[in-house]
N, C-alpha and C positions, 0 to 999 in steps of 0.2 A: 327832687326832680319831678317833672310832670310825667305821670304814668297813665294818663287817660288814653294814650295811643294804644295801650294793650287791648282795649275793647273796640278799637276801630276796625274798619274793613281792611283786610290785608292788601287790597288793591289801591288803597288811598295813599295820598301823599303824607298824611299825618302818620300813618303806620310806617312808611318808609323812613321819614325823618326820625321817628321814635326808635326804630331799630338801630340806625346809625348812632344816635345819641347813646343808646344803651351799650353798644359795642365799644364806643370811645370811652365811656365811663368805666367799663370792665378792664380795658387795656391800661388805662391810667392808674387804676387802683391795684391791679394784680401784677402790673409790670411784665406781662407776657402776652404773646399773640398766638401761642401754640397749645397751651394747656388751660383752656377755659371751660367751665361747666356749661353744658348746653341747656337752656331753660325751655326748650320746646315741650309740647304736651306728651311726646313719646319718651324723651330722655329725662325730663323732670330733674335736671341737675345731677344725674347719676353718671353721665359719661363726659369725657374730656375730648374736645376737638379744637381745631384752629378757628380763627375768626371767620374765614370764608365758609367753612362747613356749617358753623353756627348760624351764619346769615341765611344760608339755604334752608336749614332746618326750621328757623323761625318763620320764613316765608311759606314753606310748603306745609308744615305741620301746625303752625300757629304757636304763640307763646302761651305758657301755662299761666292763666289769668289769676290763679290763686297765689302765685308767687309775688306777693305784694311788697315784701321786704327783700331787697337784693343782697342778702347776707353773703352769698357765695361769690358776689362780684364786687365786694368792697364796701357795701353799705353796713353800718353798725346795726347789730341785732337789737340793741336796747331801744331803738327808736319806735319799735312796734310791739314790744313785749306785751303790753296791756291794751293794745289797740284792737279795734274790731276788724274782722275780716268780712268784707261785704262785696257783693257783685252788684253792679248797677241794675236798677229795676227795669223790668221788661213788661210793658202793659200794666204798670201799677203793681206788679207782684215780683218780688226778688226771687231769683233762682235759689239762692240759699243765703242765709245771713245768720251769723252767730258771733257772740262776744265771748272772750276768753273766760269771763266769770260764769257764763251759762253752762260751760262744760266742766264736769268733774275731772280734773287732771289726775286721775288715779290709774291704777294698773289696768283697769278694764278699758280705759280710753286711750291713753298715750304712754303706756308702760313699756312699749317696745318700738323698735325703729320701723316696724311695719305700719305704724299709725301715721307717721309723718314722712313724706317723700324726701325730705331734706336731712332727716336725722341719720339716715343710712350713711351719707357721705361723711358725717362727723365721726361715726363709729369706726370706720375702717382705718382711720389714722394713717399709718405709713404704708398702707396698701397701694398707694399710687406711685411709690418709688419704682424706678425701672429695675428689672430683674438683675441687670448688671450695668455698669456705667456705659452709656452710649446706646443701650437697647431702646428701640422705639416701638417695638411690636408688643412686648409683654411687660406688665407691671408685676410686682411681687404677688399681689392678690390674684391677678388673672392667671399667672403661671401656677400658683398653688391650687387654684380651683380646678384647672384643667388636669393637673396631676391627681388630685383627689377624686375627680370625676372618673378617671380611669380605675382608681382603686375601688370606688363604689360600684361601678358597672361590671367589673370582672371579678369581684370578690377577692381582691388582693389582701394578703395578711398584713398585720402591722409590721412584722419583722421584714417582710419583703419590701414594703413601702419605705421603711426607714433606710434600707440599703439602697433603694432607688434614689432617694433624696441625697444620700451621701455621694452616689455616683454622679448625679446631676450637678452637685456642687463642685465636684472635681473637674467635670467636663467644661463648665462655664468659666469665664475669665475671673481674675481676682476681683474681690469686692462685690461678688454677687450676693443677692439677698435671699437665696433659696434656704429654707429651714434645713437644719442638719439632722433632725430627728422627728419621729412621729409626734412626740410630745409638743415640740415647738409648733408644728403644723396645726395640731389640734387646738392649741392655745390661741393661735391667730384666728381660726375659723370660729371658735366658740366665743371670741370677743365680739362677734356680730350680735350677740344678744339672745340666741336660741338656747333654751335651757329647759329643764324639767323640774318638777317638785318630787322630792322623796318623802313619802308619808309613812310613818310607822303604823303598823296594824297589829291587832291582837292575833296571836297564832291560832286561836279558835274562831276567827272570823267574826268576832262580836262587834268591834268598833274600829274606826280610824282615829288615831290620836290627833285630832284637829278640833278647831273651835273650842268648846268648853273642856275637851279632854286633852288639849295640847300639852299641858304640863303634868298630866297624870303619869304615875309610875306603875300603876296596876290597872288591869281592866275592871271597870265598875260592874261588869256583868258576871264574869267567871272568876275574877280575882287573880288571874295569872299575871306574872310579871311582864312588863313591857320589854325588858332586856333579856338578852340571850345568856344562858348559863354556861359556865366553862366546864372543863372536864372534871374538876374537883368540886362541882356544885357551887362555885364562887361566882357571884354575879359580876359580869364584865360590863361595868358601867359605860354607856355610850355605844354599845353594840346592840341594835334593836333585834328583837326576836323575828320580826317579819317586816318587810319593806314593800311598799307599793310605789310604782313610778307613775306620775301623772304628768301628761303633756297637755297644757291648756290649749283648747282649740281656738279660742278667740284671737290670739295673735296670729295664728296660721291663716284664719279667714281674712284678717286684715292684709296679710302679705299676699294673698291670692289677688285681692283687688289692687295691690301695688304694681302688679305686672299688667302692662297694657294689653297684651294678647289674652291673658287669662281673664282679666276683667271684662273684655269683650265677649269671651266665650261663656261667661257666667250669665249673660242675658240672651244666650242663643235661643232658649225655649220661647221667648217672647217675640223674637224677630223672625223666627222660621215660618215657612209656609206649610201649615198642616194640611194633610189630605183628608177630606171628609170620609168618615167610615173606616179609616185605617189608624191603627194604634201602633206607634213605633217608639214611644218614649213615655215615661211616667207622666209627662205633662198632658198626655191625652187621656189619662185615667180619671175615674170618678173621684178618687181620693184627692187628687190635685185640684180638681174643680171645686170640691167641697170646701177646701181651705180658702179658695178665692171667693166663694159665695158667702161663707159664714163670717169671714174676716176680710171685708173688701179693702180695708186700709193696708192689710198685709199683701193681698194679691195684686194690688195696683202698682206695687213697686217690684219690677222684675228682678232687681238685684237681691231681694230677700231670698234666703237660701232654703232649700228643701233637702233634708238629710235622711240618711238611713244608717243604722247602727248594726254592727255584727260582732259577735264574740264567740270564740271557740278555743279549746285548749289544744296544745301541741307539746310534743316531747322534744325539748331542745338538745337532748343528748343523742349521740350516734347509736348507743346501745338500745336495741329494741326491747331488751328485758327490763329496762328502767321504767318505772311507773311515774316518773316525775312529770308534772303537768303545769305548764306555764300558760296563762290566759291573757291574750291581748284583747283590747276593745277598740274597734276600728270604725271610723266615720267615713262615709262617702257623700258627695254632693251631687244631687240630681239636676242642678241647673245647667250643668255642662252638656255638650253634645254627646250622643250615644257612643261615639268613638273615643271619648276621653274620660267620661265620668267613672268608669270602672277600672281605669288604668292605675298602675302602681304609683305614679306621680301624684295622683289626687286622692290616694287612700291615706287617711290621717289617723295615725296611731295616737290614741288619747289616754289609754290606761294599759299598764302592764302589771298584772297580778302575779306575784311570785308563787312558786310551788312550795312543797312537793305535791300537794293535793289540790284538786280543783275546788273552787269556792262553793259550788252547788247552789242551794237556795239562798245562801248568805251573800251572793254576788251583789245584792242591793247595797250592802255596806260599802263596797268599793266603788259603786257608781255614784255615791253622794256628791263628790266634787264635780263630776261631769253633769249631773242633773242641775246643780246650782248654776253652772255656766249656761246650760240650755235654758234655764229660767231667765237669765240675764239677756240671752239672745232673743228670747221671745218679746221681752220688754223693749229691747233695742240698745245697740252700742253706738253712741254718737261719735262723730268726728272721724269716721273711716274714710280714707281718701280713695277715690276712684280714678285710677290713672287713665282709663279710657275716655271718660267724660271730663276729666280735669276738675273735679269738684268733691266736696265733702258731703257725706250723707249718713243717715242713721241706718245701721245694718241690723236686720232681724233674721231669725232662722227658726224653723220648725222641724222637729223630728217626725217623720212620716210613719216609719215602722222599723222593726228589728228583723234581722236575717240570721237564722241559726239552724243548726240541726235540731232534731226533735227533743232530745234530752235537755239541751240548752234552752229550747223554746219553753219548756216547763219551768226552768230556773228563772228566766227573765219575766215571764208572764204570770207566774205563780199558779198555773193550772196543773191539774193532775194529768200525767201522760202515760199512766199505766192503769191496768184494772178495767172495771166495767165502764167507767166514764172517761176513757182515755182520749177521746176525740175532743179537742178544745172548741170546736165549732158546733158539734152536735150537743155537747154537754150532757145533761141528764137523759137525753133521748138517744144516746149513742147505741146503735144496734149491736149489742154484744151478747155472747153466749159462751158459757163455760163448758168445755169438753171434759166429759167424765173420765175418759181413759187417757187422753192426751195431757190432762192437767194443765191446760192453758186456756186462755180466753181468745175466742175467734170473733171476728166482726163481720157477720153476714146479715143479710136483710136489706140489700140495696134495692129491692123491688119497690120500696116506699117512695123512691125518687122517680119512679115511672109515672106516666099519665094514669089517671084513675081508671080508665077503661082499657088499659093494656092487657093483652091475654096472659102475660107472664104472672100477673097478680093472682090469677085464679088457678094456676098450676100448683100442684102439691108435691107429687112424687119426685119431680125434678129438683126441688129446692129443699125445704125443711119439713115437708109433710103438712104444711098449713098454708091456707091462702093469706094474702097480704091486703089489708084494708087501711093501714095507717098512712098518714101523709108525712112528707119529709119535715124534719125539725127546722125551725127558724133560727138562724144564727143570732146569738146574743149581741146586743149593742154594748158599747163601752159603758154607758150609764147603767145598764142592767148588771153588768159584771161588777162595777164598783159598788152598787147597792148590795149585791150578794156577798162580796168579801167583807164589806163593812158590817154586815149582819151576821158574820161568823159562819158562812156556808163552808163546811170542811169536806163536802162530798166531792166537789169538782175543783176546789181552789185551796191551795196550801197557804197562801199569804196574799196580802195586798201588794201589788207590784209598785216599786218606787216610781215608775213612769207615770203613775196617776198623780204625782205631784205636779206634773206639767199641766197647765190650765186647759190646754186643748186636747189632751190625750183621750179623754173619755168620749169625745165626739168623732174620733176617727173610725171609719168603718172597718179597717184592717190595721191592727196595732202590732201584730207579730205575724210575719209572713211565713208560710210553709215553704221549706226548702225542697225544690224540685230535684236538685242533684241527689240528695240522700234518698228521697222517695223513689226515684228512678233506679238507683243502685240497688236498694233493698228489694224492689219488685223484680228486677233482673236476676238477682241472686236467687230469689225464690223460684223463678221459672226455670233457670238453668239447673239449679240444684235438684228440682223435682223431676225434670225431664231426664237428666243424666244420672239421677240417684246418687248425688255426691254426699258422702257422709257429713253430717252436721248441717247441711243445707236442704236436705230432702224433706219435704212436707208430707211424704207418704210413709206408711209403716203399719204395723199391726194395730197400734193404738188408734191411728186415723181410720182404719177399716172398722174397728169396733165402735168408734164414735158414729160412723155412718149407720151401723146397725142400730145403735141406741136412738138415733133420730128417725129411724124407719124409712130411710131412703137408700137406694142403690144396694139393696140386700144381696144381690148377686155377687157383690164384691167382698163379701165377708171372708175372713181367713179360713183356710182349709188346713186343719191340724193333722199332721202325719206322725209316724213313729219317730222319725229322725229330725224332721224340720217342718216348719209351718209354711205353707205355700199361699201366696197372695195372688188371686186372679188378676189378670191384666186389666187396668182401668183405662179410661180415655186418655189419661195423661202419661201412661207408661209407654216406653219404647223398648223394642227388642234389642238384643245385643248387636245385631247387624245394623239396626237403625241408629243406635248410639254411635257406632263407629262411622256410619255414613255422615252423621251430623258433625262429628269431630273432624273428619276428613274435609268436609266443606269449609269449616273454620280454618283448618290448617292450610288450605290452598288459597285463601282469600288474600288479596293484596289491596292496600289502600294507599292514597297519595302520601308522600313524605310529610311528616308533621301532623297528619290528620289524627292519628292515634298511635298507641304503642303497637309493636309488631304482634299481631294476633297469633302468628305461628308459634311464638315463644310461650303463649299461654295455654296451648293445647297439648294434652297428653293422649295421643291416639291409642297407645297401648292400654291405658287405664280408662279410656273414654271419659275424660274429665277436662274441665277448664279450671286452671289453677291461677291464683294470684291476680284476680280481676280487681282493678282499681276503678274509681268512680268514673273516669272518662272512658275506660274500656267498656263498662256497662252502658254508658251513654251511647257509644258507637254501636254496640250490639242491639240495643233497643231501637235505635233510630233507623238503622239500615241493614245490619248483617243477619240478625236473628230470623226475620221473615224469609230470607233467602235460604238459610241453612235448614229450615224445617219444612220447606215447600213440598217435599216428597215423602214426609214421614208423618206420624200421628194420624189419628182419625180426623176427618174433615172438620167436624164441629169444634173440637179442641184447638186445632190448628187455626181455624178461622177466628176464634176468640183471641188467641195470642197475637195474631197478625193485626187484628183491630186495635188491641192495646198498644202495639208498637206504632201504628199509624197515629194514634192519639198523642203519644209523646212527641212524635215528629211534628205534628201540627201545633201543639201547644208551645213548643220551644222555638217557633219561628221568630225572626227578628221583627217582622211586621205582621200584625194580627188584624184580620178583617172582622170588625165588630159585628157585622150582620150575620156572621157565621158562628158566633159564640153559642147562641141558643141551640143550634143544631149540633154543635160539638159537645155540649153538655148532655143532650139527649143520647148521643151516640156512646159516650163513656159510661152512662148508666146502664144502657143495654149491654155493653161489653162486660161490665162487672157482673151483671146477671148471668150472662153466658158462662163466665168463669165459675160462678156458683153452681151452674148446672153440671159442669164437666170436671171440676176440681174438688178435692176433699176440703172440708171446712177448716182443717188446720192450715191450709194455704193462706187464709185470709187473716193476716196479722194487721196491726194498726196502720202499717205503711200502705198496704193494698187499699184499705178503706179510705185513707186520706186522698187518694186519687180522685174521688168523687167531688172534692171541694176545690180542685185546682182551677177549673174554668171560672168559678166565682172570683177567685183572686186575680186572675188575668183581667177580668172585666173591671175590677175595682182598683187594681194597682198597675196595670200595664204589662208589657212583655216580660216573659219569665227571666231572660238573661240579665235583667237588672236586679233580680232578687234571689239568685241562687248563689251557692257557696264557692263556685269554681274560682272566681277572682280572689276571694279571701283566703282560700286554701293555698293558692299560688303565692299570695303575699306572705302567708305564714311560713312557707318554705324559704322565702327571702329572709325573714326574721331569724329563722333557724340557722341560716348561713352566716348570720352576724356573730354567732357564738364562737369565740376562740378560747375563752377560759371556761372550762366545764364546771368549775366550782362556783362561778358567779355568772350564770348565763344571762339573767335579766340585766345585770350591769353592762355586759357586752352589747346587748341589744339596744339599751337606752343610749349609750354613748355613740354607737355607730349610727343610730337613727337621727339624732340631732345633728351629727356631723354631715350626714347626707342631706338633711334639710338645709343646712347652711350652704352647702355646695349648690343645691338646687336653686336657692334664692339668688345666689351670685350669678349663676348661669343665665338668669333672665336679664341681667344687665351687662353681659359680656357677649361679644360676637364669636362665632365659630366654636361654640361649646354646646354639645348635644346634651339634652336632659337625660336623666337616668330612667325615669319611669314611663316613657312613651316610646313605642317602637319607631324606628327611623322612617319607615314607610308612611306612618301617620303624620309625622312632622313635615316630611317633604311634600306630601300630597300626591306622590306618584309611586306606584308599586313597582317593584323590580320585575322586569319582563321574564318570561319563561326562557330557559336555556334553549338555544337553537333558533330562536326567532330573529327576524331581521327587521330593521326599522327603515321605512321608505318615506320619502317626502312626496306629499300629494299636492298636485297643482290645484289652482283655484277652481278651474272648470270641473274637474272631477269631484272636488269637495262640494260644489254647488249641486251637482247631480245627486250625490249621496244625500245631501240635505233635502232636496226635493223628494227623493224616494222615501225618506223617513216621514216627511210630512204627509205624503199621500197614503201611507200605510199606518197612520196613527189614528186611533179611534176618536180622540177628542177633536181632530181636525176634519173628520169625515163629513159632518153636517155642512161645514163651510165649503168643503170641496165639492160636495154634491150640488150645493146652491150655485157655486161658481160655474160648474160644468153645465147646469141646467140653463143659466143665463146665457152662456156662450152658445148653447144649442139653439136657443130662441133667436139670438142675434143672427146666427147662420141661416135659420129658416126665413127670417125677415129679409135678409140680404138676397136670398134666392127668389123670394116672392117679389121684391122690388125689381129685381133684374128681369124676371119674366114679364112683369107688368109693363 
């Protein structure tokens, strides 16, 4: 048949005649007018409609121009198996053109149904059957997806879901196609092609049994057997000693572009209107722009993905006494809008490292398959279908940074995070000092970040007894770090990170991001523990006072030894018993909006004058708003002023929109704040977490807003993964099975109507938030709406110059009118 009409104007007669010829061809071959696949650019042959609806879709949405062989409408597939797919040339240059021989038809290109928009329909098989004879609303697949969606959303157990399926089968008429067990339901969904790879690993974290070690029975490094030993020390052949679950990310990326809405969202960063001087997304950061400038061919394609990686351990068991540690590795995509990219739906589980112990510095062994895929993504994956634009393209991706707590930061980067050189940014110039009596290393000396003529640099008694003339250290570039680790520098670096195998990694200004969540929590714990003298968290004590004496500062605070006990004179950071109770009463009486944080009242022990059980988000709430209010009438003014300044700093740095012009002032302020803390708090207060605060503004400038780089969304997602565990003896297997099933459900919901997704809140999907209780909705007439519009325009700063110019012209016209009238 003549298919040239597919490229014609939809308003032309040629297109109209072509649509009718296509529909007649489909009806003649399929012998039906009600269940025909719609070939429009939104449905791409994944939905069934009647002839009338398909006609409307093809006119309104346009036909998918890449659908050159009408295999779903009666045309044999063999006619174009080896044919070229081409789009007519526009101005002498084709939009895309590729021949089947030019694309490697391997697992990396067309190994899953997400690569080809038509393969999905072939995989689902009998999923188009009605759920019972005569049912027109639900098919077997759509009913199963909706049921499984409820299971995934509400954490329904497998036993409960099986009983629900049995009940559904009994309630529906005879001949229904509802599965009768969890096993049958899972088999139907897993047939969609979503799967994972189980890799055997050495129990000592030496190697993965892949590539050249695939057939080995013993580890070539430590010699330990690949297989698990039985109770009688008899090898149980076929039972691996340790297993790692790998979820390849490339098929998931392809499936993201298979969804019309998601594919459109993945280019949001290029289509949005950025506000000059405001940073609200990583696309506004210097790291993003560096990728565009250094590799223009990568930056010119907005569909190329920018990724971040996070890894942390969690205990999958309910018992807190268990030391079992399971490590997931999660990828997020920064191409998406801010309200989507950190949501559960778009968090991609790529690795699941089994316990019982954490991998530590050997985590690079488990990251090898992921790094191999990231290398392939940097080169490009050809033949990825974009449902939004209706074309095939070459997909590339780059990993921008990793997001971890500080110990995992050291494991992934290979840097030392303890001792004298614990700061990964300062390196050899880390301002550290060992306390003789406290037997710990403190990190003081932040005066070197002050301007060279600042008066604090010359003060001695208030700090460490010495003036400060040094300049702040310059952060090491990736090329300098690579040179140091390759030359065997063991002072600051433990190993060469596997991420340096990525071609672009050494050029990135920030390769591993500092986690503000854990920094803020540790700083808050230190402040609260010192003010309220909580055992285990108090930074004051006899040893801290003796260290002040050894440094020759604050000698009036040295311990006073008595016959029965040693008395510590009150320092600027000490509260009296009445003041402690006043602070605790302040916290006890505070009320916050529902869902804003946990109930602060439950964390306060007024009798003991303590705060107990503070979680990360509780500390975030305290530092952002509550702590300055609670201490407003206690403490000496200088110490209270320093703590309040630090709270305001965390409040400013965690904003969703950052004013770039204020970052330099913010960095100056935080340095002064740290110096004030050095003046009024003991040296033992300054652990590495307090020191890292000085580098946070630099990372905001280079990487964008903080909430794209902290651990809160990943910690919430790990709680979801923990909820997947039903069999405590095989926690990783439970997580892997439930994850791929939820992925299958999620993919199906994109092609079914009236099915809500699991990983995005309903208010975000609907675009309208739920109104507050007690409010009323009123209809505004057009006149009142125009008045409100005019009021907003007249009080908007951007419109003011035009408004003044208009009023000035109107005034001149009035003067001229009066003058003409009098003349």
